[in-house]
VOPATOR-303502 format. One line per field, with one value per residue (C-alpha): x, y negated, z negated; residue in one letter. Coordinates in Angstrom, 3 decimals, always signed. Layout:
c1: (X_...)
c2: (Y_...)
c3: (Z_...)
code: (a_...)
This chain:
c1: (+0.000_+1.316_+0.471_+0.638_+1.119_-0.824_+0.830_-0.932_+0.217_+3.873_+3.375_+1.879_+4.818_+7.365_+5.450_+4.934_+1.157_-1.367_-0.419_+1.229_+4.740_+3.651_+1.986_+4.987_+7.453_+5.292_+5.186_+8.085_+9.668_+9.081_+5.335_+5.468_+5.148_+4.721_+3.033_+5.257_+2.581_+2.930_+6.712_+6.046_+3.654_+6.096_+9.103_+7.081_+6.035_+9.619_+10.866_+8.410_+9.828_+12.630_+15.824_+14.444_+17.752_+17.340_+13.702_+14.658_+17.346_+14.873_+12.340_+14.899_+16.026_+12.439_+11.918_+15.129_+13.753_+10.247_+9.034_+8.091_+5.012_+5.347_+2.742_+2.719_+0.363_-1.486_-2.090_-3.277_-5.940_-7.156_-7.140_-9.262_-11.791_-11.930_-12.411_-15.272_-16.992_-16.762_-17.841_-20.860_-21.783_-21.427_-18.761_-15.367_-12.172_-9.126_-6.998_-3.889_-5.977_-7.397_-3.840_-2.881_-5.958_-5.283_-1.676_-2.748_-5.420_-3.060_-0.542_-3.267_-2.244_-4.193_-4.072_-3.113_-4.716_-6.636_-8.729_-11.017_-14.139_-12.705_-10.766_-13.652_-15.617_-13.344_-14.880_-12.562_-9.931_-8.971_-8.433_-7.071_-6.495_-3.310_-3.724_-6.123)
c2: (+0.000_-3.412_-6.368_-9.786_-12.604_-15.830_-19.124_-19.448_-15.968_-16.838_-20.076_-18.215_-15.806_-18.625_-20.352_-17.102_-17.510_-14.724_-11.113_-11.726_-10.973_-7.682_-6.593_-7.607_-5.813_-2.669_-2.708_-1.467_-4.342_-2.461_-2.855_-6.637_-9.028_-12.754_-14.194_-16.644_-19.320_-18.849_-19.283_-22.614_-23.711_-22.638_-24.343_-27.502_-27.445_-26.978_-29.762_-32.163_-31.507_-33.865_-32.025_-28.752_-27.035_-24.328_-23.697_-23.543_-20.970_-18.889_-19.020_-17.965_-15.107_-13.873_-14.183_-12.235_-9.076_-9.072_-8.512_-11.675_-11.052_-13.016_-15.205_-13.782_-13.292_-10.401_-12.518_-15.467_-13.222_-12.070_-15.667_-16.864_-14.085_-14.893_-18.608_-18.018_-15.541_-17.888_-20.971_-19.120_-18.063_-21.679_-20.627_-21.685_-21.622_-23.852_-23.539_-22.281_-19.843_-18.540_-17.884_-16.224_-13.980_-13.062_-12.194_-9.874_-8.253_-7.737_-6.080_-3.932_-5.483_-6.353_-10.100_-10.976_-14.284_-15.988_-17.681_-14.675_-16.735_-18.241_-15.241_-12.957_-14.506_-12.753_-9.441_-6.435_-8.316_-6.510_-9.029_-8.533_-11.018_-10.216_-13.247_-11.325)
c3: (+0.000_+0.970_-1.266_+0.403_-2.095_-1.736_-2.614_-5.965_-7.012_-6.469_-8.382_-11.341_-11.247_-11.450_-14.242_-16.168_-16.099_-16.254_-15.633_-12.256_-13.523_-15.055_-11.817_-9.714_-11.954_-11.815_-7.995_-5.851_-3.907_-0.633_-1.260_-1.766_+1.163_+1.671_+4.761_+6.654_+6.173_+2.402_+2.642_+4.343_+1.573_-1.131_+0.458_+0.968_-2.685_-3.862_-1.596_-3.231_-6.714_-7.750_-8.665_-7.338_-6.475_-9.129_-8.186_-4.500_-5.297_-7.319_-4.504_-1.903_-4.164_-4.424_-0.677_-0.145_-1.727_-0.249_+3.283_+5.153_+7.286_+10.531_+12.145_+15.645_+18.576_+16.914_+13.810_+15.929_+17.487_+14.072_+12.798_+15.711_+15.061_+11.333_+11.968_+14.406_+12.049_+9.073_+11.038_+12.446_+8.921_+7.754_+5.231_+6.639_+4.626_+4.932_+8.061_+6.273_+4.244_+7.525_+8.731_+5.435_+5.518_+9.147_+8.357_+5.540_+7.709_+10.644_+8.292_+6.690_+3.360_+0.244_-0.407_-3.972_-4.939_-7.685_-4.986_-4.599_-3.903_-0.734_+0.568_-0.356_+2.529_+5.022_+6.008_+5.849_+3.809_+0.624_-2.166_-5.714_-8.510_-10.457_-12.710_-14.986)
code: (x_x_x_x_x_x_x_x_x_x_x_x_x_x_x_x_x_x_x_x_x_x_x_x_x_x_x_x_x_x_x_x_x_x_x_x_x_x_x_x_x_x_x_x_x_x_x_x_x_x_x_x_x_x_x_x_x_x_x_x_x_x_x_x_x_x_x_x_x_x_x_x_x_x_x_x_x_x_x_x_x_x_x_x_x_x_x_x_x_x_x_x_x_x_x_x_x_x_x_x_x_x_x_x_x_x_x_x_x_x_x_x_x_x_x_x_x_x_x_x_x_x_x_x_x_x_x_x_x_x_x_x)
């Protein structure tokens, strides 16, 4: 089973919040992945923090031992389908969240997020909350 981490999950891990750390430590690194879109969000967040050299190093260390799930043509097709389905249902989600969900779906991964209400709108997407 592949577990794709959402941005908020990685943030909780670094801040030691919830049970995210326990879940991560109990999961083999080969089963942990991070969508490329999430790496963008995380790096952007770190870049905004003054004096973030240590945090940037910690983030890069984490990203060095997980699988990075690419945003590629297959993912773009899934993302387009998700966006149309959600718009037709009148329940869209944010554009980056659409790309994150599509990446997890294309990789047949379970998305690990605390934002279960939004990601739960995506049919077929397996979602778990490791915060609790």
